[in-house]
C-alpha positions as CSV (number, residue, x, y, z in Angstrom):
1,M,20.4,-16.2,-25.2
2,A,23.4,-14.0,-24.3
3,K,23.9,-12.6,-28.0
4,E,20.4,-11.2,-28.0
5,I,20.5,-9.0,-25.0
6,K,22.5,-6.0,-26.2
7,K,20.9,-3.4,-23.3
8,V,19.1,-4.0,-20.7
9,V,16.9,-1.7,-18.1
10,L,17.3,-2.8,-14.4
11,A,14.8,-1.7,-11.8
12,Y,17.1,-0.5,-9.3
13,S,17.3,0.1,-5.9
14,G,21.1,-0.5,-4.5
15,G,19.7,-2.7,-1.8
16,L,21.3,-6.6,-1.7
17,D,19.7,-8.2,-4.5
18,T,20.1,-5.2,-7.2
19,S,23.4,-4.3,-6.5
20,I,24.6,-7.9,-7.3
21,I,22.5,-7.9,-10.3
22,I,24.4,-5.5,-12.0
23,P,27.8,-7.9,-12.5
24,W,25.8,-10.8,-12.9
25,L,23.8,-9.0,-15.8
26,K,26.8,-8.4,-17.8
27,E,28.4,-12.0,-16.7
28,N,25.4,-13.8,-18.1
29,Y,24.6,-11.5,-20.9
30,N,27.2,-11.4,-23.3
31,N,28.7,-8.4,-21.1
32,C,25.4,-6.3,-22.2
33,E,24.8,-2.6,-21.1
34,V,22.7,-2.3,-18.3
35,I,20.8,1.1,-17.3
36,A,19.7,1.2,-14.3
37,V,16.7,2.9,-12.8
38,S,15.6,4.2,-9.5
39,G,12.1,5.2,-9.0
40,D,11.9,7.6,-6.0
41,V,8.4,7.0,-4.3
42,G,10.3,8.6,-1.2
43,Q,12.9,6.2,-0.6
44,G,14.9,9.3,1.8
45,T,18.3,8.2,2.1
46,E,18.4,4.9,0.8
47,L,18.8,7.1,-2.7
48,D,21.9,8.4,-1.6
49,G,25.1,7.8,-3.2
50,L,23.2,5.5,-5.7
51,E,24.6,6.6,-8.9
52,E,28.3,6.4,-7.4
53,K,27.2,2.9,-6.7
54,A,25.7,1.7,-9.7
55,I,28.6,2.9,-12.5
56,K,31.0,1.1,-10.0
57,T,29.2,-2.0,-9.9
58,G,29.0,-1.9,-14.0
59,A,25.9,0.1,-15.0
60,S,26.7,2.2,-18.0
61,K,24.0,5.4,-16.5
62,L,21.7,5.8,-13.8
63,Y,17.7,7.4,-14.1
64,I,16.9,8.3,-10.5
65,E,12.9,9.4,-11.4
66,D,10.8,11.4,-8.9
67,L,7.7,9.4,-9.0
68,K,6.2,10.7,-5.2
69,Q,3.6,12.8,-6.5
70,E,2.4,10.4,-9.7
71,Y,2.7,7.8,-7.1
72,I,0.4,9.2,-4.2
73,E,-2.3,10.8,-6.6
74,N,-2.7,8.1,-9.2
75,Y,-1.7,4.6,-6.8
76,I,-2.5,5.5,-3.2
77,W,-5.5,8.3,-3.3
78,P,-7.6,5.5,-5.5
79,C,-7.4,2.9,-3.2
80,L,-7.7,5.5,-0.1
81,K,-10.9,6.3,-1.6
82,A,-12.3,2.8,-2.3
83,D,-11.1,1.8,1.5
84,A,-8.8,-1.1,0.5
85,K,-6.8,-3.2,2.4
86,Y,-5.7,-6.2,2.0
87,E,-5.8,-8.5,5.6
88,D,-5.3,-5.0,7.1
89,Y,-2.5,-4.5,5.2
90,L,-2.3,-1.0,3.2
91,L,-0.6,-1.7,-0.1
92,G,2.6,-0.2,0.5
93,T,4.5,-2.1,-1.4
94,S,1.7,-3.4,-3.6
95,H,0.6,0.4,-5.3
96,A,4.2,1.4,-6.0
97,R,5.4,-1.9,-8.2
98,P,2.7,-0.3,-11.1
99,C,3.8,3.1,-10.6
100,I,7.6,2.1,-11.1
101,A,7.2,-0.3,-13.4
102,K,5.6,2.2,-15.8
103,R,8.2,4.4,-16.0
104,L,10.6,1.5,-16.4
105,V,8.8,0.7,-20.0
106,E,9.1,4.4,-21.0
107,I,12.8,4.3,-20.3
108,A,13.3,1.1,-21.8
109,K,11.3,2.3,-24.9
110,A,13.2,5.6,-25.2
111,E,16.8,3.7,-24.6
112,G,16.0,0.8,-27.1
113,A,16.7,-1.5,-24.5
114,D,15.9,-5.7,-25.6
115,A,15.1,-6.2,-21.7
116,I,13.8,-5.1,-18.4
117,C,15.2,-6.7,-15.4
118,H,14.1,-6.6,-12.0
119,G,15.6,-8.2,-8.3
120,C,12.0,-9.7,-7.4
121,T,12.3,-13.5,-6.0
122,G,10.5,-16.4,-7.5
123,K,8.9,-16.6,-3.9
124,G,7.2,-13.1,-3.8
125,N,4.4,-11.5,-5.5
126,D,6.7,-8.1,-6.5
127,Q,7.7,-10.4,-9.5
128,V,3.8,-10.3,-10.5
129,R,3.3,-6.7,-10.1
130,F,6.4,-5.8,-12.4
131,E,5.7,-8.2,-14.8
132,L,2.2,-7.5,-15.3
133,A,2.6,-3.6,-15.8
134,I,5.4,-4.2,-17.9
135,K,3.2,-6.6,-19.8
136,A,0.1,-3.7,-19.8
137,F,3.0,-1.3,-21.7
138,A,5.5,-3.6,-23.6
139,P,3.4,-6.8,-24.0
140,D,6.7,-8.0,-26.3
141,M,9.5,-6.8,-24.0
142,K,11.6,-9.8,-22.4
143,I,12.0,-9.7,-18.8
144,I,14.7,-11.2,-16.9
145,A,14.3,-12.7,-13.3
146,P,17.8,-13.2,-11.9
147,W,15.7,-15.0,-8.8
148,R,14.5,-17.4,-11.6
149,E,17.8,-18.2,-13.4
150,W,20.9,-18.1,-10.8
151,S,22.1,-21.0,-8.6
152,I,21.7,-18.2,-5.2
153,K,19.8,-19.5,-2.9
154,S,19.9,-17.2,0.1
155,R,20.6,-14.1,1.1
156,D,24.1,-15.4,2.6
157,E,24.7,-16.4,-0.6
158,E,24.1,-13.1,-2.4
159,I,26.2,-11.1,0.8
160,D,28.9,-13.7,-0.2
161,Y,28.4,-12.9,-4.0
162,A,29.1,-9.3,-3.2
163,E,31.5,-9.4,-1.3
164,A,33.6,-12.1,-3.5
165,H,32.8,-8.9,-6.4
166,N,33.8,-5.7,-3.7
167,I,30.4,-4.8,-3.9
168,P,29.4,-2.5,-1.1
169,L,26.5,-3.1,1.2
170,K,24.5,-0.8,3.4
171,I,23.8,-4.4,5.7
172,N,25.0,-6.9,7.3
173,R,24.3,-11.0,8.1
174,E,23.1,-9.7,11.4
175,T,21.1,-7.3,10.9
176,N,19.9,-8.2,7.4
177,Y,16.4,-7.9,7.5
178,S,14.4,-7.5,4.5
179,K,12.8,-3.9,4.0
180,D,11.2,-1.8,1.2
181,K,10.6,1.7,1.8
182,N,8.3,4.3,0.8
183,I,6.6,7.7,1.2
184,W,3.6,5.4,2.2
185,H,5.4,2.6,4.5
186,L,7.8,0.3,5.6
187,S,8.0,-3.1,5.8
188,H,10.1,-5.8,7.3
189,E,10.3,-9.0,6.8
190,G,13.1,-11.8,7.8
191,L,15.1,-12.9,10.4
192,D,13.3,-13.8,13.8
193,L,10.4,-12.0,11.7
194,E,10.4,-15.6,10.2
195,N,8.6,-17.2,12.8
196,P,5.4,-15.9,13.8
197,A,6.1,-17.0,18.1
198,N,8.5,-14.1,18.0
199,E,7.2,-10.8,19.1
200,P,8.8,-8.0,17.1
201,Q,11.3,-5.7,18.9
202,Y,9.3,-2.6,18.6
203,N,11.7,-0.6,21.3
204,K,15.1,-2.2,20.0
205,P,17.1,0.8,18.5
206,G,17.3,1.1,14.6
207,F,14.1,-1.4,14.0
208,L,11.6,1.6,13.4
209,E,12.4,4.1,11.4
210,L,9.2,6.3,11.0
211,G,8.0,6.0,14.4
212,V,8.4,5.1,17.7
213,S,6.0,2.2,19.4
214,P,3.0,3.0,21.4
215,E,4.9,2.6,25.0
216,Q,7.4,5.6,23.9
217,A,4.7,7.7,22.2
218,P,3.8,10.9,24.8
219,D,1.3,10.5,27.5
220,E,-0.4,13.4,26.5
221,P,-3.0,12.6,23.0
222,T,-2.1,15.1,19.6
223,Y,-5.0,16.0,18.1
224,V,-5.5,16.8,14.2
225,T,-8.1,17.9,11.6
226,I,-8.2,16.7,8.1
227,H,-10.0,18.5,5.0
228,F,-11.2,15.9,2.4
229,E,-12.4,17.6,-1.1
230,K,-14.1,14.5,-2.9
231,G,-12.2,11.9,-0.8
232,I,-9.1,13.6,-1.7
233,P,-7.1,14.7,1.5
234,T,-6.0,18.2,1.2
235,A,-5.3,20.4,4.4
236,V,-4.1,19.4,7.5
237,D,-5.1,21.7,10.7
238,G,-6.3,24.0,8.2
239,E,-3.1,24.4,5.8
240,E,-3.6,23.3,2.6
241,L,-0.9,21.0,1.1
242,G,0.0,19.0,-1.8
243,A,-0.1,14.8,-1.7
244,V,3.8,14.6,-0.6
245,E,3.5,17.1,2.0
246,L,0.7,16.4,3.1
247,V,1.3,12.6,3.9
248,T,5.3,13.6,5.2
249,K,3.1,15.8,7.8
250,L,1.0,13.0,8.9
251,N,4.0,10.2,8.8
252,K,5.7,12.7,11.6
253,L,2.7,13.2,13.3
254,G,1.3,9.4,13.4
255,G,4.9,8.1,14.4
256,A,5.4,10.6,16.9
257,N,2.2,8.7,18.2
258,G,2.6,5.2,17.7
259,I,0.1,5.2,15.1
260,G,0.5,2.8,12.0
261,L,2.2,-0.3,13.4
262,L,1.0,-3.7,12.0
263,D,1.8,-7.5,12.6
264,I,0.3,-9.5,10.4
265,V,0.7,-13.0,8.6
266,E,-0.5,-12.5,5.4
267,N,-1.7,-14.8,2.4
268,R,0.8,-14.2,-0.6
269,L,-0.3,-14.1,-4.2
270,V,1.8,-17.3,-4.9
271,G,0.3,-19.2,-2.6
272,M,2.4,-19.0,0.8
273,K,1.9,-17.4,3.6
274,S,4.5,-14.6,5.1
275,R,5.1,-12.7,8.1
276,G,5.1,-9.5,7.7
277,V,5.6,-6.0,10.0
278,Y,4.9,-2.9,8.5
279,E,4.9,0.9,9.8
280,T,2.1,3.2,7.8
281,P,1.6,6.1,10.0
282,A,0.2,8.4,7.9
283,G,-2.4,5.9,5.9
284,T,-3.4,4.8,8.9
285,I,-4.5,8.3,10.1
286,L,-5.6,8.7,6.4
287,Y,-7.8,5.5,6.1
288,K,-9.4,6.3,9.2
289,A,-10.4,9.9,8.8
290,H,-11.8,9.1,5.0
291,N,-13.9,6.3,6.4
292,V,-15.1,8.3,9.5
293,L,-16.2,10.9,6.9
294,E,-18.5,8.3,4.5
295,T,-20.3,7.1,7.7
296,I,-22.0,10.7,7.2
297,T,-21.6,11.1,3.8
298,L,-22.9,7.9,1.8
299,D,-26.0,6.6,2.8
300,K,-26.6,2.9,3.6
301,E,-26.7,0.7,0.5
302,T,-23.9,2.6,-1.2
303,F,-21.5,2.2,2.3
304,H,-22.3,-1.3,2.7
305,Y,-21.6,-2.2,-1.1
306,M,-18.5,-0.2,-1.0
307,Q,-17.4,-2.0,2.1
308,S,-18.4,-5.6,1.2
309,Q,-17.7,-5.7,-2.4
310,I,-15.5,-2.4,-3.8
311,A,-12.8,-2.5,-1.1
312,P,-12.0,-6.2,-0.8
313,K,-12.0,-6.3,-4.9
314,M,-9.9,-3.2,-5.4
315,A,-7.6,-4.6,-2.5
316,D,-6.9,-7.6,-4.1
317,L,-6.3,-6.2,-7.8
318,T,-3.7,-4.4,-6.3
319,Y,-2.3,-6.7,-4.5
320,N,-2.6,-9.3,-7.2
321,G,-0.3,-6.9,-10.0
322,Q,-3.5,-6.6,-11.8
323,W,-3.9,-2.9,-11.5
324,F,-3.7,-2.0,-14.8
325,T,-6.9,-4.0,-16.0
326,P,-10.5,-3.1,-17.3
327,L,-11.9,-4.2,-13.9
328,R,-9.4,-2.1,-11.9
329,E,-9.9,1.0,-13.7
330,A,-14.0,0.6,-13.9
331,I,-14.1,0.3,-10.2
332,G,-11.8,3.2,-9.8
333,A,-14.7,5.1,-11.9
334,F,-17.2,3.7,-9.5
335,V,-14.8,4.7,-6.8
336,D,-14.9,8.6,-7.9
337,K,-18.4,8.6,-8.3
338,V,-18.9,7.5,-4.3
339,N,-16.7,9.7,-3.5
340,E,-17.9,13.0,-5.3
341,N,-20.1,13.9,-2.1
342,V,-17.0,12.7,0.3
343,T,-15.7,16.3,1.2
344,G,-15.6,17.6,4.7
345,D,-13.3,17.6,8.3
346,V,-12.0,14.8,10.5
347,K,-10.9,15.6,13.9
348,L,-8.8,12.7,15.1
349,K,-7.3,12.5,18.7
350,L,-3.9,10.3,18.3
351,Y,-2.7,8.6,21.1
352,K,-0.6,5.7,21.6
353,G,-0.9,4.1,18.8
354,N,-5.0,4.8,18.7
355,V,-6.7,6.9,16.0
356,I,-9.8,8.1,17.8
357,N,-13.1,9.7,15.9
358,A,-13.6,13.1,17.6
359,G,-15.5,14.4,15.6
360,V,-16.8,15.0,11.8
361,T,-18.4,17.4,9.5
362,S,-19.6,17.7,5.9
363,P,-21.4,20.0,3.7
364,Y,-23.0,17.1,2.5
365,T,-24.2,14.7,5.6
366,L,-26.6,12.7,5.6
367,Y,-27.0,12.9,9.2
368,D,-30.0,15.0,10.7
369,E,-29.9,15.4,14.2
370,E,-34.1,16.4,14.4
371,I,-34.7,12.8,12.6
372,A,-32.2,11.0,14.8
373,T,-32.9,12.5,18.3
374,F,-34.2,10.9,21.1
375,D,-35.9,13.8,22.0
376,E,-38.9,14.7,21.1
377,D,-39.4,15.3,17.3
378,E,-42.1,16.7,15.0
379,V,-40.6,14.6,11.6
380,Y,-41.2,11.2,12.6
381,D,-44.2,9.3,13.3
382,Q,-42.9,6.4,16.2
383,K,-46.3,4.4,15.2
384,D,-45.0,4.4,11.5
385,S,-42.7,2.0,13.0
386,A,-45.6,-0.8,13.3
387,G,-46.4,-1.4,10.1
388,F,-42.3,-1.4,8.7
389,I,-42.0,-4.1,11.5
390,N,-45.1,-5.8,10.1
391,L,-44.0,-6.3,6.9
392,F,-40.2,-6.9,7.3
393,G,-40.7,-9.6,9.5
394,L,-43.6,-11.6,7.2
395,P,-41.4,-14.2,5.8
396,I,-40.2,-15.0,9.6
397,K,-44.3,-14.7,10.8
398,V,-45.0,-17.2,8.0
399,Q,-42.4,-19.1,8.4
400,A,-43.0,-19.7,12.3
401,K,-46.5,-20.7,11.4
402,L,-45.7,-23.0,8.8
403,K,-43.5,-24.9,11.1
404,A,-46.3,-24.6,13.6
405,K,-48.9,-26.3,11.5
406,N,-46.3,-29.2,10.5
407,S,-45.1,-29.3,13.8
408,A,-49.2,-30.3,14.8
409,E,-49.6,-32.9,12.0
């Protein structure tokens, strides 16, 4: 096995897992060449000093690929347009993985690598997301998952390994939350959060990174207006913005007002439950705005079908790592069609963790004030409703008459 692998492309974040994987690969795969690849999906300062660290720990080179725009436009927007949520989770880690994995494969092919390696644990969802995406573009590529091979059993043991190999870490044993950060979200897992009885320490300095707790948010609300074109947000308060700039701006606005905190025990794909705390300020604002705009631009049947069938299925496929599949792509095409008239402006009030509808307009609105009014109108004859109710209630009437007849016999 060791002799077969000469060059490995590693999905590298510089965190605890991938920091120790580079020397581990070289120790266990006959001193193979390790090429580290970091997909920049908005980790920010986490990328600082990454190249020096990767080289010092044994990598031959490091690619840092700016994927932020591609990530938002090709992965986040399709889920937003579909209203896709997994158990209220806005899929921040889920749709980042196929984006990163696709680029991993491209670099692995260009480098002539024998294998791709990731640092996902055998308990998590990310191992599935990475590997299914890799299979979609390089079905014969060998995949190395150290957590399924090495003898290390815990994060404490990982730290022991790092210290023994003089690998610098940005964490310590006391603040060793497992975090995943990108431009869309920040997740927190581990330590005291592993017990669902424990309240997250939102007000503890350093816990929240994208914003403040609702208690610490301003006493005055912030109003924001978001413009959508065919389901895609394109402007904030009248200022046209690119995808990266728009999400960044709304993260700041939302974070400052305590928006986007989610504490859930979710059902992982691999069969266990997991407690996680998520920060998704911009995402929470955009999902609310998109949904409000749909209420006036989609007809009842389409809106209900989206909410009951499309949104949960899109969320499941994304969460389960099935992004590059025929069904996900077909649903994406359906969602694009549905969003053709989801254009307009949504005004929201942000206040202490709440996102409140403050008005919506659209050139494609299906809301007709003249028909809906409680005042006198000339377009709706209220007497017509009697015939409708008679027909709509006919099955109930027949059932009741039959029940009465059977009771009398």
